[in-house]
SELUM-497274 format. One record per atom (N, C-alpha, C): residue in one letter; residue number from 1; y, x, z negated; atom name. Coordinates in steps of 0.001 Angstrom, whole numbers, padded with zeros to 6 digits, always signed. Atoms other than C-alpha are relative to their C-alpha. Example, Ala and Ser with C-alpha at 12.3 -4.5 7.8 and 13.67 -1.06 7.14 Angstrom:
BEGIN
aa  i  py  px  pz  at
a  1  -001190  +000890  +000000  N
a  1  -004500  +012300  -007800  CA
a  1  +001200  +000900  +000000  C
s  2  -001190  -000820  +000060  N
s  2  -001060  +013670  -007140  CA
s  2  +001090  -000770  -000730  C
***
This chain:
BEGIN
aa  i  py  px  pz  at
m  1  -001177  +001255  +000408  N
m  1  +000080  -000437  -000095  CA
m  1  +001134  +001728  +000311  C
a  2  -001003  -000751  -000047  N
a  2  +003245  +001454  +000899  CA
a  2  +001028  -000417  -000697  C
d  3  -001102  +000518  +000934  N
d  3  +005987  +001758  -001584  CA
d  3  +001624  -000539  +000971  C
s  4  -000919  +000090  -000709  N
s  4  +009238  +000306  -000316  CA
s  4  +001062  +000689  +000115  C
n  5  -000873  -001141  +000138  N
n  5  +011073  +003112  -001154  CA
n  5  -000423  +001143  +000943  C
d  6  +000771  -000982  -001183  N
d  6  +009053  +005044  +001622  CA
d  6  +001078  -000419  +001522  C
s  7  -000544  +000462  -001186  N
s  7  +011221  +002884  +004381  CA
s  7  +001391  +000920  -000007  C
p  8  -001645  -000418  +000291  N
p  8  +014603  +004714  +005413  CA
p  8  +001085  -000980  -000384  C
s  9  -001358  +000556  +000300  N
s  9  +017732  +003717  +004034  CA
s  9  +001530  +000350  +000803  C
y  10  -001403  -000046  -000470  N
y  10  +020864  +002906  +005883  CA
y  10  +000980  -000230  -000701  C
t  11  -000883  +000518  +000615  N
t  11  +023682  +002928  +003978  CA
t  11  +001340  +000625  +000301  C
r  12  -001178  -000781  -000843  N
r  12  +027319  +002946  +005585  CA
r  12  +000972  -000185  -001032  C
g  13  -000615  -000147  +001358  N
g  13  +029916  +004183  +003677  CA
g  13  +001022  -000511  +000977  C
p  14  -001248  +000888  -000526  N
p  14  +033547  +002846  +004100  CA
p  14  +000871  +000953  +001333  C
l  15  -000942  -000617  -001476  N
l  15  +034889  +005306  +006621  CA
l  15  -000762  -000051  +001391  C
v  16  +000545  -000015  -001292  N
v  16  +032317  +004341  +009454  CA
v  16  +000619  -001981  -000097  C
a  17  -000203  +001195  +000297  N
a  17  +033132  +000648  +008283  CA
a  17  +001936  -000129  +000971  C
t  18  -001371  -000288  -000350  N
t  18  +037070  +001556  +008837  CA
t  18  +000025  +000281  +001385  C
v  19  -000184  -000516  -001817  N
v  19  +036494  +003228  +012239  CA
v  19  -000776  -000536  +001006  C
i  20  +000601  +001016  -000928  N
i  20  +034358  +000492  +013751  CA
i  20  +001358  -000907  -000139  C
a  21  -000606  +000515  +000620  N
a  21  +036990  -001608  +012312  CA
a  21  +001591  -000048  +001150  C
v  22  -000729  -000619  -000539  N
v  22  +039794  +000426  +014015  CA
v  22  +000107  -000345  +001580  C
i  23  +000215  -000175  -001303  N
i  23  +038265  +000634  +017264  CA
i  23  -000393  -001339  +000849  C
v  24  -000365  +001165  -000488  N
v  24  +037807  -003211  +017505  CA
v  24  +001570  -000585  +000198  C
i  25  -001348  +000463  -000134  N
i  25  +041448  -003829  +016967  CA
i  25  +000778  +000605  +000903  C
v  26  -000232  -000428  -001278  N
v  26  +042334  -001306  +019629  CA
v  26  -000314  -000628  +000856  C
a  27  +000765  +001170  -001163  N
a  27  +040190  -003184  +022080  CA
a  27  +000462  -000666  +000045  C
a  28  -001384  +001168  -000125  N
a  28  +041950  -006239  +021316  CA
a  28  +000820  -000093  +000254  C
a  29  -001956  -000574  -000306  N
a  29  +045323  -004905  +021642  CA
a  29  -000062  +000339  +001447  C
v  30  +000054  -000458  -001472  N
v  30  +044262  -002961  +025040  CA
v  30  -000423  -001338  +000950  C
a  31  +000513  +001196  -001223  N
a  31  +042658  -006475  +026433  CA
a  31  +000816  -000752  -000118  C
i  32  -001267  +000547  +000209  N
i  32  +045800  -008142  +025106  CA
i  32  +001181  +000077  +001249  C
f  33  -000906  -000740  -001159  N
f  33  +047813  -005897  +026979  CA
f  33  -000126  -000148  +001175  C
l  34  +000840  -000428  -001438  N
l  34  +045835  -005524  +030211  CA
l  34  +000368  -001647  +000448  C
f  35  +000056  +001803  -000783  N
f  35  +045369  -009396  +030778  CA
f  35  +001180  -001127  -000277  C
n  36  -000541  +000523  +000342  N
n  36  +048174  -010439  +029843  CA
n  36  +001845  +000142  +001055  C
p  37  -001315  -000592  -001000  N
p  37  +051520  -010980  +032317  CA
p  37  +001294  +000622  -001105  C
r  38  -001393  -000363  +000866  N
r  38  +054570  -008905  +031338  CA
r  38  +000769  -000552  +000348  C
k  39  -000900  +000817  -000306  N
k  39  +056415  -011121  +032896  CA
k  39  -000074  -001142  +000087  C
t  40  -000053  +001030  +000087  N
t  40  +057162  -014736  +032602  CA
t  40  +000176  -001003  +000800  C
a  41  -000433  +000714  -001463  N
a  41  +058583  -015862  +035729  CA
a  41  +000449  +000748  +000810  C
d  42  -000760  -000200  -001430  N
d  42  +060189  -014868  +038955  CA
d  42  +000710  -001270  -000004  C
l  43  -001244  +000950  +000285  N
l  43  +063676  -016454  +039411  CA
l  43  +000164  +000817  +001699  C
s  44  -001229  -000647  -000960  N
s  44  +065276  -015934  +042998  CA
s  44  +000582  -000799  +000784  C
v  45  -000853  +001070  -000712  N
v  45  +067932  -017573  +045001  CA
v  45  -000052  +000343  +001528  C
s  46  -000034  -000408  -001495  N
s  46  +067347  -017706  +048768  CA
s  46  +001362  -000635  +000875  C
k  47  -001512  +000059  -000818  N
k  47  +070613  -019565  +049763  CA
k  47  +001238  -000673  -001132  C
v  48  -001293  +000744  +000924  N
v  48  +074035  -020649  +048214  CA
v  48  +000700  -000778  +000959  C
v  49  -001110  +000495  -001188  N
v  49  +076287  -023367  +049691  CA
v  49  +000875  -000490  -000901  C
l  50  -001116  +000025  +000788  N
l  50  +079444  -023932  +048864  CA
l  50  +000513  -001550  +000229  C
f  51  -001112  +000872  -000753  N
f  51  +081495  -027131  +048596  CA
f  51  +001174  -000124  -000878  C
a  52  -001176  -000231  +000628  N
a  52  +084955  -026907  +047609  CA
a  52  +000867  -001287  +000308  C
p  53  -001028  +001450  +000444  N
p  53  +086763  -030481  +047285  CA
p  53  +001376  +000674  -000282  C
h  54  -001061  -000019  +000053  N
h  54  +090497  -030548  +047688  CA
h  54  +000555  -001559  -000629  C
t  55  +000213  +001119  +000378  N
t  55  +091273  -033468  +045303  CA
t  55  +001825  -000286  -000113  C
e  56  -001453  +000297  +000322  N
e  56  +095005  -035446  +045503  CA
e  56  -000115  -000964  -000574  C
t  57  +000091  +001309  +000185  N
t  57  +095514  -038171  +043505  CA
t  57  +001685  -000479  -000484  C
q  58  -001137  +000649  +000063  N
q  58  +098843  -040433  +043791  CA
q  58  -000043  -000502  -001182  C
a  59  -000366  +001092  +000775  N
a  59  +100617  -042205  +041219  CA
a  59  -000098  -001268  +000244  C
v  60  +000610  +001632  -000352  N
v  60  +099390  -046001  +041142  CA
v  60  +001425  -000584  -000327  C
q  61  -001213  +000688  +000200  N
q  61  +102271  -048613  +041709  CA
q  61  -000127  -001080  -001331  C
g  62  -000008  +000930  +001606  N
g  62  +102735  -050491  +038372  CA
g  62  -000153  +000355  -000723  C
s  63  +000345  -000641  +001778  N
s  63  +101512  -048278  +036114  CA
s  63  +000708  +000644  -000177  C
m  64  -000820  -001119  +000480  N
m  64  +103357  -046118  +034212  CA
m  64  +000169  +001047  +000524  C
h  65  -000324  -001409  -000512  N
h  65  +105075  -043345  +036064  CA
h  65  +000970  +000526  -000301  C
v  66  -000476  -000674  +000554  N
v  66  +106875  -040543  +034907  CA
v  66  +001274  +000756  +000854  C
l  67  -001492  -000489  -001006  N
l  67  +110428  -040089  +036884  CA
l  67  -000195  +002136  +000414  C
g  68  -000006  -001713  -000257  N
g  68  +109768  -036489  +038992  CA
g  68  -001007  +000833  -000278  C
e  69  +001565  -000462  +000044  N
e  69  +105963  -036171  +038349  CA
e  69  -000601  -000862  +001412  C
a  70  +000611  +000094  -001370  N
a  70  +104380  -035986  +041539  CA
a  70  -001715  -000235  -000149  C
g  71  +001237  -000165  +000205  N
g  71  +100296  -036795  +041536  CA
g  71  -000727  +001158  -000735  C
s  72  +000855  -001679  -000151  N
s  72  +097729  -034152  +040837  CA
s  72  -000814  +000367  +001181  C
v  73  +000756  -000343  -000993  N
v  73  +096153  -031893  +042798  CA
v  73  -001305  +000837  -000871  C
e  74  +000985  -000135  +000492  N
e  74  +092614  -030601  +042179  CA
e  74  -000758  +001063  +000690  C
d  75  +001350  -000598  -000769  N
d  75  +090478  -027732  +043722  CA
d  75  -001065  +000516  -001012  C
d  76  +001150  -000285  +001020  N
d  76  +087163  -027326  +042446  CA
d  76  -001005  +000373  +001030  C
l  77  +000805  -000624  -000488  N
l  77  +084093  -025459  +043371  CA
l  77  -001403  -000578  -000120  C
y  78  +001293  +000614  -000025  N
y  78  +080502  -027081  +043768  CA
y  78  -000920  +001406  +000348  C
v  79  +000519  -000720  -000809  N
v  79  +078277  -024336  +044261  CA
v  79  -001367  -000349  -000133  C
i  80  +001215  +000536  +000309  N
i  80  +074531  -025411  +044996  CA
i  80  -000730  +001415  +000540  C
a  81  +001112  -001120  -000094  N
a  81  +071874  -022689  +044618  CA
a  81  -001535  -000651  +000264  C
h  82  +001064  +000199  -000228  N
h  82  +068554  -022761  +046260  CA
h  82  -000706  +000600  -000745  C
i  83  +000525  -001432  +000700  N
i  83  +066018  -021299  +043516  CA
i  83  -001816  -000483  +000356  C
r  84  +001506  -000387  +000509  N
r  84  +062448  -020422  +043452  CA
r  84  -000446  +000701  -001231  C
i  85  +000542  -000037  +001536  N
i  85  +060815  -020237  +040161  CA
i  85  -001239  +000112  -000232  C
t  86  +001635  -000311  +000185  N
t  86  +057099  -018852  +039907  CA
t  86  -000538  +000493  -001293  C
d  87  +000567  +000225  +001795  N
d  87  +055180  -019343  +036296  CA
d  87  -001293  +001427  -000014  C
h  88  +000936  -001175  -000316  N
h  88  +053391  -015974  +035841  CA
h  88  -001210  -000167  -001177  C
l  89  +001141  +000128  +001179  N
l  89  +051467  -017454  +032723  CA
l  89  -000861  -000612  +000294  C
r  90  +001398  +000659  -000001  N
r  90  +048282  -019153  +032118  CA
r  90  +000263  -001590  -000287  C
i  91  -000316  +001313  +000155  N
i  91  +050262  -021941  +030970  CA
i  91  +000759  -000635  +000630  C
p  92  -001440  +000526  -000346  N
p  92  +052854  -024535  +032134  CA
p  92  +001106  +000461  -001134  C
f  93  -000731  -000539  +000700  N
f  93  +056076  -023958  +031290  CA
f  93  +001457  -001251  +000154  C
y  94  -000831  +000358  -000537  N
y  94  +059065  -026049  +031454  CA
y  94  +001784  +000241  -000078  C
m  95  -001490  -000410  -000442  N
m  95  +062832  -025909  +032819  CA
m  95  +000568  -000175  -001098  C
g  96  -001180  +000351  +001200  N
g  96  +065794  -026140  +030211  CA
g  96  +000925  -000109  +000549  C
d  97  -001510  +000380  -000151  N
d  97  +069306  -026126  +030638  CA
d  97  -000059  +001344  +000926  C
w  98  -000165  -001614  -000930  N
w  98  +070780  -023278  +033401  CA
w  98  +001902  -000289  -000607  C
t  99  -001218  -000377  +000277  N
t  99  +074168  -021772  +033048  CA
t  99  +000177  +000769  +001043  C
g  100  -000290  -000974  -001268  N
g  100  +076437  -019848  +035779  CA
g  100  +001769  +000496  -000746  C
l  101  -000890  -000320  +000327  N
l  101  +078923  -017449  +035397  CA
l  101  +000432  +000827  +001146  C
l  102  -000254  -000593  -000901  N
l  102  +081476  -016058  +037413  CA
l  102  +001050  +000984  +000038  C
k  103  -000910  -001340  -000139  N
k  103  +083475  -012779  +037775  CA
k  103  +000942  +000128  +000694  C
l  104  -001046  +000172  -001115  N
l  104  +086630  -013257  +039445  CA
l  104  +000877  +001070  +000487  C
a  105  -000236  -001527  -000403  N
a  105  +088273  -010078  +041329  CA
a  105  +001083  +000580  -001205  C
d  106  -000897  -000962  +001011  N
d  106  +090879  -009775  +038475  CA
d  106  -001094  +000017  -001082  C
g  107  +001123  -000382  +001126  N
g  107  +087641  -009626  +036000  CA
g  107  +000342  -001006  -000874  C
h  108  -000039  +001316  +000388  N
h  108  +088433  -013009  +034846  CA
h  108  -001441  -000281  -000389  C
i  109  +001625  +000213  -000026  N
i  109  +085074  -014724  +033398  CA
i  109  +000298  -001657  -000252  C
v  110  +000094  +000916  -000081  N
v  110  +084769  -018193  +034175  CA
v  110  -001579  -000877  -000310  C
d  111  +001063  +000764  +000188  N
d  111  +082138  -020658  +032941  CA
d  111  -000430  -001168  +001200  C
a  112  +000344  +000881  -001036  N
a  112  +080397  -023107  +035111  CA
a  112  -000390  -001223  -000647  C
t  113  +000739  +001255  +000448  N
t  113  +079544  -026534  +034158  CA
t  113  -001057  -000687  +000595  C
t  114  +001430  +000395  -000823  N
t  114  +075783  -027575  +035089  CA
t  114  +000392  -001712  +000261  C
v  115  +000344  +001353  -000399  N
v  115  +075566  -030812  +037075  CA
v  115  -001421  -000343  +000067  C
p  116  +001212  +000616  +000320  N
p  116  +072258  -032552  +035691  CA
p  116  -000323  -001068  +001386  C
a  117  +000751  +001203  -000743  N
a  117  +069827  -034738  +038371  CA
a  117  +000924  -001104  -000063  C
r  118  +000020  +001466  +000285  N
r  118  +070752  -037724  +037125  CA
r  118  +001605  -000265  +000205  C
e  119  -001536  +000114  -000565  N
e  119  +074634  -037441  +037608  CA
e  119  +000093  +000096  +001440  C
l  120  -000250  -000572  -001592  N
l  120  +073992  -036476  +041317  CA
l  120  +000531  -001226  +000363  C
p  121  -000784  +001044  -000900  N
p  121  +074398  -040210  +042481  CA
p  121  +001080  -000091  -000529  C
r  122  -000554  +000408  +000555  N
r  122  +077349  -040813  +040460  CA
r  122  +001087  +001175  +001061  C
l  123  -000873  -000312  -000545  N
l  123  +078902  -037798  +041922  CA
l  123  +000235  +000149  +001782  C
e  124  +000378  +000497  -001137  N
e  124  +077600  -038432  +045352  CA
e  124  +001239  -001270  +000633  C
q  125  -001033  +001473  -000408  N
q  125  +079751  -041857  +045440  CA
q  125  +001206  +000434  -000135  C
i  126  -000880  -000371  +000100  N
i  126  +082546  -039949  +044680  CA
i  126  +000609  +001543  +001144  C
f  127  +000052  -000982  -000798  N
f  127  +081949  -036909  +047202  CA
f  127  -001236  -000206  +001032  C
p  128  +000677  +000454  -000833  N
p  128  +079875  -038160  +050015  CA
p  128  -000379  +001315  +001007  C
a  129  +000301  -001421  -000585  N
a  129  +079705  -034943  +051777  CA
a  129  -000631  +001046  -000841  C
l  130  +001287  -000552  +001029  N
l  130  +077459  -033478  +048929  CA
l  130  -001058  -000395  +000212  C
t  131  +001735  +000459  -000673  N
t  131  +074442  -035574  +050043  CA
t  131  -000602  +001181  +000468  C
p  132  +000753  -000795  -000902  N
p  132  +073687  -033470  +052980  CA
p  132  -000293  +001435  -000698  C
l  133  +000214  -001173  +000609  N
l  133  +073705  -030310  +050665  CA
l  133  -001138  +000327  -001102  C
v  134  +000993  -000064  +001548  N
v  134  +071431  -030955  +047727  CA
v  134  -001219  -000734  +000640  C
s  135  +001349  +000367  -000246  N
s  135  +067878  -031502  +049105  CA
s  135  -000612  -000671  -000767  C
n  136  +000960  +000670  +000968  N
n  136  +066100  -031564  +046220  CA
n  136  +000250  +000878  -001531  C
p  137  -000971  -000699  +001186  N
p  137  +068186  -031477  +042748  CA
p  137  -001127  +000525  -001200  C
l  138  +000540  -000491  +001118  N
l  138  +066288  -029873  +039608  CA
l  138  +000357  -000988  -001117  C
s  139  -000057  +000479  +001432  N
s  139  +065770  -031416  +036256  CA
s  139  -000071  +000788  -000809  C
f  140  -000178  -000983  +000779  N
f  140  +066415  -029971  +033235  CA
f  140  -001622  +000091  -000799  C
d  141  +001501  +000418  +000153  N
d  141  +062605  -031095  +032414  CA
d  141  -000938  +000249  +000568  C
d  142  +000981  -000122  -001439  N
d  142  +061003  -030212  +035510  CA
d  142  -001282  +000971  -000563  C
r  143  +001014  -001185  +000476  N
r  143  +057645  -028202  +034474  CA
r  143  -000786  +000985  +001579  C
v  144  +000943  -001257  -001070  N
v  144  +055901  -025163  +036668  CA
v  144  -001183  -000180  -000561  C
d  145  +001374  -000113  +000387  N
d  145  +052512  -025168  +036626  CA
d  145  -000100  +001449  +000097  C
a  146  +000586  -001624  -000159  N
a  146  +050499  -021749  +035627  CA
a  146  -000375  +000109  +001416  C
g  147  +000423  -001029  -001577  N
g  147  +050430  -019300  +038827  CA
g  147  +000724  -000996  +001053  C
a  148  -001008  +000526  -001524  N
a  148  +052847  -022232  +040881  CA
a  148  +000997  +000514  +000042  C
t  149  -001595  -000028  -000517  N
t  149  +056068  -021960  +042529  CA
t  149  +000597  -001329  -000076  C
h  150  -000916  +000972  +000599  N
h  150  +058732  -024209  +041541  CA
h  150  +001389  -000381  +001114  C
e  151  -001151  +000135  -000280  N
e  151  +061738  -025008  +043906  CA
e  151  +000922  -001507  +000134  C
g  152  -000638  +001189  +000260  N
g  152  +064825  -026733  +044081  CA
g  152  +001516  +000257  +000145  C
d  153  -001513  +000099  -000053  N
d  153  +068436  -027398  +044189  CA
d  153  +000616  +000143  -001766  C
v  154  -000427  +000428  +000954  N
v  154  +070605  -026489  +040845  CA
v  154  +001489  +000543  +000239  C
i  155  -001469  +000429  -000229  N
i  155  +074277  -027569  +040948  CA
i  155  +000950  +000795  -000906  C
l  156  -001141  -000423  +000837  N
l  156  +077008  -025731  +039247  CA
l  156  +001328  -000509  +000810  C
l  157  -001242  +000367  -000427  N
l  157  +080706  -026983  +038945  CA
l  157  +000669  +001349  -000634  C
f  158  -001523  -001175  +000801  N
f  158  +083686  -023832  +038554  CA
f  158  +000878  -000931  +000149  C
p  159  -001018  +000529  +000005  N
p  159  +086365  -026022  +037816  CA
p  159  +001294  +000290  +000252  C
n  160  -001347  -000534  -000288  N
n  160  +089782  -024990  +039128  CA
n  160  +000165  +001475  +000715  C
i  161  -000108  -001226  -000594  N
i  161  +088461  -022446  +041423  CA
i  161  -000443  -000246  +001513  C
t  162  +000270  +000436  -001508  N
t  162  +088311  -022306  +045175  CA
t  162  -000700  +000873  +000374  C
e  163  +000552  -001046  -001129  N
e  163  +086655  -020737  +047920  CA
e  163  +000202  +001121  -000044  C
d  164  -000191  -001586  -000026  N
d  164  +088246  -017894  +048346  CA
d  164  +000215  +000730  -001234  C
q  165  -000090  -000753  +000958  N
q  165  +088541  -016965  +045205  CA
q  165  -001897  +000311  -000591  C
w  166  +000890  -000407  -000142  N
w  166  +084638  -017215  +045309  CA
w  166  -000600  +000939  +000825  C
k  167  +000233  -001167  -000937  N
k  167  +084398  -015041  +047949  CA
k  167  +000494  +001371  -000444  C
s  168  -000016  -000999  +000250  N
s  168  +086467  -012857  +046697  CA
s  168  -000168  +000608  -001562  C
r  169  +000121  -000536  +001357  N
r  169  +084720  -011941  +043347  CA
r  169  -001098  +000980  +000051  C
q  170  +000328  -001033  +000005  N
q  170  +083325  -009266  +041616  CA
q  170  -001725  -000328  -000148  C
a  171  +001111  +000189  +000645  N
a  171  +080025  -011183  +040142  CA
a  171  -000106  -001624  -000146  C
a  172  +000063  +001590  +000261  N
a  172  +078227  -014448  +040028  CA
a  172  -001420  +000025  -000585  C
v  173  +001518  -000219  +000587  N
v  173  +074947  -015077  +037723  CA
v  173  -000113  -001837  -000197  C
l  174  +001146  +001178  +000547  N
l  174  +072463  -018178  +037160  CA
l  174  -001056  +000293  -001043  C
t  175  +000359  +000025  +000838  N
t  175  +070924  -018435  +034031  CA
t  175  -000961  -000733  +000026  C
i  176  +000384  +000968  +000175  N
i  176  +067972  -020339  +033604  CA
i  176  -000986  +000243  -001249  C
d  177  +000660  -000124  +001167  N
d  177  +066469  -021165  +030173  CA
d  177  -001414  -000857  +000243  C
l  178  +001838  +000512  -000378  N
l  178  +062443  -021551  +030159  CA
l  178  +000009  -000881  -002171  C
r  179  +000384  -000062  +001129  N
r  179  +061370  -023703  +027038  CA
r  179  -001289  +000520  -000401  C
d  180  +000852  -000498  +000693  N
d  180  +059433  -021792  +024281  CA
d  180  +000222  +001077  +000709  C
q  181  -000024  -001361  -001032  N
q  181  +060235  -018346  +026851  CA
q  181  +001150  +000194  +000100  C
n  182  -001255  -000976  -000505  N
n  182  +062504  -016012  +027797  CA
n  182  +000637  -000318  +001072  C
p  183  -000533  +000887  -000981  N
p  183  +065436  -017353  +029786  CA
p  183  -000035  +001233  +001060  C
q  184  -000118  -001112  -001063  N
q  184  +065731  -015772  +033271  CA
q  184  +001089  -000339  +000604  C
t  185  -001215  -000166  -000624  N
t  185  +068865  -014589  +034964  CA
t  185  -000267  +000861  +001550  C
v  186  -000313  -000603  -001637  N
v  186  +069627  -013781  +038933  CA
v  186  +001375  -000344  +000327  C
t  187  -001301  -000335  -001012  N
t  187  +072801  -012739  +040963  CA
t  187  -000350  -000971  +000718  C
l  188  -000241  +000759  -001221  N
l  188  +073990  -015299  +042977  CA
l  188  +000807  +000405  +001466  C
p  189  -000715  -001205  -000979  N
p  189  +074721  -013986  +046550  CA
p  189  +001080  -000512  +000571  C
***
C-alpha cells in the first residue's frame, strides 16, 4: 500500500501566482488596446453651400413710427454643410448638438446659431430659396449604427455676417457633439 506522502507535492508560492496574474492582466490590456478602435468616428464635409439673404423691413402704416427712423436692414449668412460621419465603434451612437465658429479676417470670432431640422419648415416659409439647398437635414437625435456612415445637412446661421466676410475668413469649424462620446470637429471649406 502506497503512502500518500509518496506522491509528488506541487506547492505554488505567492511569486508564481503573482506572475500568472500579471501575465493575464497584461494580455487583457493588450487585447483591449488592439481590438478597440482608436477613433470614435470620422467626420468630413463634402461641400458647403451659402445662403445670404438681405432683409429689409419697412415701417408699417398705422403702427407707431418714430420720425426719422427708417426700416431695418439685416444681412445674415446661412451655411449649409453636407457632412458624412462614420461610426468606428461596435455600438451605435447618437448625434447631439452641433456648433459652428467663424474667425473673421480681422480675428473676431463669431458663434453660429444652429438651425434644428424641426425649424426648417418655418425657415423655408420665410426664405423659399433655401428649400432646394437643404436635401437631407440632420436632427440632434440621429442615430449612427455601428460601422455605418450617416450623411446629411447641418445648417448654421451666422447673424449679421455677409458672404464677403465668409469668403475672406481666416477659419471656420463645425463641432458635432456625440452622446456619451467625444465631440468631433472638422474645418469647413
